[in-house]
C-alpha positions, 0 to 999 in steps of 0.5 A: 434472426435477421442479418442485423440481429446477429451483428447486434448480438455479436457485438454485445458478446464481444463487449461482454467478454471484454468488460469481463476480462478487464474486471478480473484483471482489475481485481487480480491487480487490486485484490491485495490492499498491500504487502508487508516489505518482507514478502515483497523482498522475498518474492521478487515477483512484483519488480516493475509492477505497481504495488503498495508496500507496508513497513516502518520508516527507518531512522537511519538515512531519513530525508523529508522536505515538505517544501520540495515535496519529497522524501527519501527513506528506508522502508523497514519490515522485520527482516529486510528493507527497501530504499524508497524515494517518494514525490508528493505532498508529505502528511503531517504524521510522517516521521521515522519510526512510523508505519506507512503505506507507500504505492509505486514500483521498484526499478532495476536498482531496487529503489521504490519510487512512490507517488502515494504516502499513507501514514497510520495515526497511532493515537486513533488506535491506542489509548495513552495507556497503550490499550486498544480503545475498546479494551475493557478497562475493568478486565483486570479488576474482575479478575482479582 
């Protein structure tokens, strides 16, 4: 092998290793779609890291201003909650009592600063009678 080929092979190996390291690091951060509020609060490992949290918007201390592009609310899990301050466009379906996913990070004071807010539209997942849209409407009749 010539000296030039050795240099090119070495450069290729360095680039391949760097790409692999970046891919693994990216997958590790993005592997979990979101964390439930209770799991986030219990772990304490994710403080000062960018994460996605899932929970229900609390009805107490709920403030939202579409004109000012911000909202402040408690994101509740089954046993714990966290204060969220969101800045950005507020989705139409955003209101107290609905499930949301927020993305951002928690500061030292324990406030979660979100820059992404996603709402879940319950009407897409349930029919008017509360059943899932794929539920068998004849199931009750066939049991008789």
